[in-house]
C-alpha positions in Angstrom: 98.4 122.7 82.0 100.5 120.6 80.0 102.2 117.6 81.9 106.0 118.3 82.4 108.2 116.3 79.9 109.5 113.1 81.1 113.3 112.7 81.5 115.0 110.2 79.5 115.4 107.9 82.5 111.6 108.0 83.3 110.7 107.4 79.7 113.1 104.5 79.6 111.6 102.8 82.9 108.2 103.4 81.3 108.7 101.7 78.2 110.5 98.9 80.2 107.5 98.3 82.4 105.0 98.5 79.5 106.7 96.4 77.1 107.5 93.5 79.6 103.8 93.7 80.7 102.6 93.2 77.2 105.0 90.6 76.3 104.0 88.4 79.3 100.7 88.6 78.8 101.0 88.0 75.4 102.8 84.6 76.1 100.2 83.7 78.6 97.3 83.7 76.1 99.2 82.7 73.1 99.0 85.8 71.0 102.0 86.3 69.1 101.7 90.0 67.9 99.4 93.2 69.1 96.8 92.2 66.7 96.2 88.8 68.2 96.7 90.2 71.6 93.8 92.7 70.7 91.7 90.2 69.6 92.0 87.9 72.8 91.5 91.1 74.7 88.1 92.2 73.0 86.8 88.6 73.4 87.1 89.1 77.0 85.5 92.6 77.5 83.5 93.0 74.5 85.5 96.1 73.0 86.9 96.8 69.8 90.5 97.3 70.2 91.4 95.2 67.6 90.0 97.5 64.8 91.6 100.7 66.5 94.8 99.1 66.8 94.9 100.4 70.6 97.6 97.8 71.7 100.2 98.5 69.2 101.8 101.5 70.5 102.2 99.5 74.0 103.6 96.5 72.4 106.5 98.4 70.9 107.0 100.9 74.1 106.0 104.2 72.0 103.3 104.6 74.4 103.2 103.8 78.1 100.1 102.0 79.3 97.3 103.9 80.7 95.8 103.6 84.1 92.5 102.4 82.4 94.0 99.8 80.2 95.4 98.3 83.6 92.0 98.4 85.2 90.8 96.4 82.0 93.4 94.0 82.2 93.3 93.5 85.9 89.4 92.6 86.0 90.1 89.6 83.3 91.1 86.2 85.1 94.4 85.6 82.8 95.5 88.8 83.5 94.3 89.9 87.0 98.0 90.6 88.1 98.8 93.1 85.6 99.1 95.9 88.0 101.5 93.9 90.0 103.7 92.8 87.0 103.7 96.5 85.5 105.0 97.7 89.1 107.0 95.1 90.5 108.0 93.5 87.4 108.3 89.9 86.0 110.0 88.0 89.1 110.3 91.5 91.1 112.7 92.6 88.5 111.4 96.3 88.7 111.4 96.2 92.5 115.1 94.9 92.6 115.7 97.9 89.9 113.9 100.5 91.3 112.4 100.2 95.1 113.7 101.7 98.2 116.6 100.1 99.7 114.6 98.6 102.6 112.5 96.3 100.1 115.7 94.8 98.6 116.9 92.3 101.3 113.4 90.5 101.8 113.1 89.8 98.1 116.8 88.0 98.2 115.9 84.4 98.4 119.5 83.5 98.9 119.4 84.9 102.6 117.6 81.6 103.6 118.7 78.8 100.7 121.4 78.9 98.0 119.1 77.7 95.5 116.2 79.8 96.3 116.3 81.4 92.8 115.7 78.1 91.4 112.3 77.6 93.2 109.3 78.4 91.3 107.5 81.5 92.5 104.3 79.9 93.3 106.2 77.8 95.8 108.4 80.3 97.7 105.8 82.1 99.7 105.0 78.7 101.3 108.7 78.1 102.1 109.2 81.6 103.4 106.2 81.1 105.7 107.7 78.1 107.2 111.6 79.5 107.5 110.6 82.5 109.3 109.3 80.6 112.1 111.6 80.5 115.3 112.1 76.3 114.8 115.4 75.0 113.6 113.3 72.6 111.6 110.9 73.3 108.7 108.5 71.1 106.6 106.0 72.4 104.0 103.8 70.7 101.7 102.4 73.2 99.0 99.8 72.9 96.0 99.0 75.4 93.4 96.7 75.0 90.3 98.2 73.7 87.5 101.4 72.5 89.0 102.3 69.2 91.0 102.5 69.1 94.4 105.9 70.1 95.7 107.3 68.7 98.8 109.9 70.3 100.6 111.7 68.6 103.9 114.9 70.3 105.4 116.3 68.9 108.6 118.3 70.7 111.1 117.9 74.0 108.5 118.4 76.9 110.8 115.5 79.4 110.7 117.7 82.5 110.8 118.9 84.3 107.7 122.3 84.1 106.2 124.2 87.5 106.6 124.4 89.5 103.5 128.5 88.6 103.5 127.6 85.1 103.4 124.5 85.5 101.0 126.7 87.4 98.3 129.6 85.0 98.8 127.1 81.8 98.2 125.4 83.2 95.2 128.6 84.2 93.6 129.9 80.9 93.9 126.5 79.1 92.8 126.9 81.4 89.5 130.3 80.4 89.0 129.6 76.8 89.2 126.7 77.4 86.7 128.6 79.0 84.2 131.5 76.2 84.6 128.9 73.4 83.8 126.8 75.9 81.2 124.0 75.5 83.6 120.5 77.9 82.8 119.8 80.6 85.1 116.2 82.3 85.7 114.9 85.6 85.8 114.9 85.3 89.3 118.5 84.9 89.4 118.6 88.1 87.7 116.3 90.0 90.2 118.7 88.5 93.0 121.9 89.6 91.9 120.4 93.4 90.9 118.9 93.5 94.6 122.4 92.4 96.0 124.4 94.6 93.9 122.1 97.5 95.0 122.5 96.6 98.8 126.3 96.2 98.5 126.3 99.9 96.7 124.3 101.1 99.8 126.8 99.5 102.1 129.9 101.0 100.7 128.2 104.4 100.3 127.5 104.3 104.2 131.2 103.4 105.3 134.1 101.1 105.4 133.0 97.6 105.1 135.0 94.2 105.2 132.4 92.5 102.9 133.7 91.6 99.4 131.7 93.7 97.2 133.8 93.4 94.2 132.0 90.7 92.5 128.5 92.3 92.9 128.3 94.0 89.6 130.1 91.2 87.9 127.4 88.8 89.4 124.7 90.9 87.8 126.5 90.6 84.2 126.9 87.0 84.6 123.4 86.4 85.3 122.0 88.9 82.4 124.7 87.1 80.0 123.4 83.5 80.8 122.0 82.0 77.7 118.7 81.1 79.6 118.2 84.5 81.2 119.5 86.5 78.4 116.6 84.6 76.1 114.2 85.3 78.6 115.0 89.1 78.8 115.1 89.5 74.9 111.6 87.5 74.7 109.9 90.0 77.1 111.4 93.0 75.1 113.9 94.7 77.7 117.5 93.2 77.4 118.9 96.3 75.9 117.1 98.8 78.0 118.3 96.7 81.3 121.8 96.6 80.4 121.7 100.7 79.7 120.1 100.7 83.2 122.5 98.5 84.9 125.8 100.4 83.5 124.3 103.8 84.2 123.6 102.5 87.9 127.3 101.2 88.2 128.9 104.2 86.6 127.5 106.5 89.1 128.3 104.6 91.6 131.8 104.3 90.5 131.9 107.9 90.1 130.6 108.9 93.5 132.7 106.1 95.6 136.2 106.4 95.7 136.6 103.3 98.1 134.4 101.0 96.0 136.6 102.0 92.9 139.8 101.7 94.6 139.1 98.3 95.7 138.2 97.2 92.0 141.5 95.2 90.7 141.1 97.2 87.4 142.9 100.5 86.2 141.2 103.4 84.9 142.2 102.6 81.4 139.3 99.8 81.2 136.6 101.2 83.3 134.4 101.1 80.2 135.4 97.9 79.3 134.5 96.8 82.9 131.0 98.4 82.7 130.3 96.4 79.2 131.8 93.3 80.5 133.3 92.7 83.9 133.9 89.1 83.3 136.3 89.8 80.7 138.1 92.3 82.8 137.7 90.4 86.3 138.4 86.4 85.3 136.6 83.8 87.0 139.8 82.5 88.5 140.5 85.7 90.2 136.7 85.6 91.8 137.3 81.8 92.7 140.5 82.6 94.3 138.7 85.7 96.4 135.7 83.4 97.4 138.2 80.9 98.6 135.5 78.1 99.3 137.1 74.7 100.5 135.4 72.4 98.4 136.7 74.5 95.3 140.5 74.0 96.3 141.3 70.7 94.8 
């Protein structure tokens, strides 16, 4: 029996997973094209994929990576996390985009620290382990291979999480500051923004909320359009597909949630412009005023 044909959405997601994985692994091993990657792979497993051009279709996204290929890659030390990257994404990006709702809040770092997205992924688990303890003060020293020892000490830092409202407000404030001072954002910022945006969509679908959700999609696009994050997304080959995915999610939410749509300070005539460039439709000054930070009033 023939396999059922994949939908356009399924095909796009499979392409994004495959291309991002291949680009990330190529960066690690210093391969600049499929031929060089195949040469590296063949040396690791004594194969002949360079002659067959096996990886070329995976690199350009015309063929999804197979389970057998993932098994091969997972056995090589430099690509042992290939399966995790494929399913979770670089910096948990696929989890933020497509995981079940209950998986979203745990990957949000601003629930603990305003600068959480800036912390190295190899360090973060050590911090979380300390912050989730019942004490009011946490300290940790963590070391990982090929990275300097990082020492973190936060006195009188409450171990409980920020609320969703506080996390979203703080995160948007950090993004506005980053834009004002032309500061680079990371791929982890993109993940954070998408996860918070999806949580906000869920909240507004459940019922009326006093939390200001109108900046959530705007935050997503502030991250994807930041020069540093955009460069990273382009380097792993997913920038255009990611924007298509994000616009589709927001358009679906707008069409299915009247209250959310009514709270956006825009008219029906600029909805398409909003989906493509919410920063232009809703200016920074408007968001600064809505967020009303005491330290930003002068």
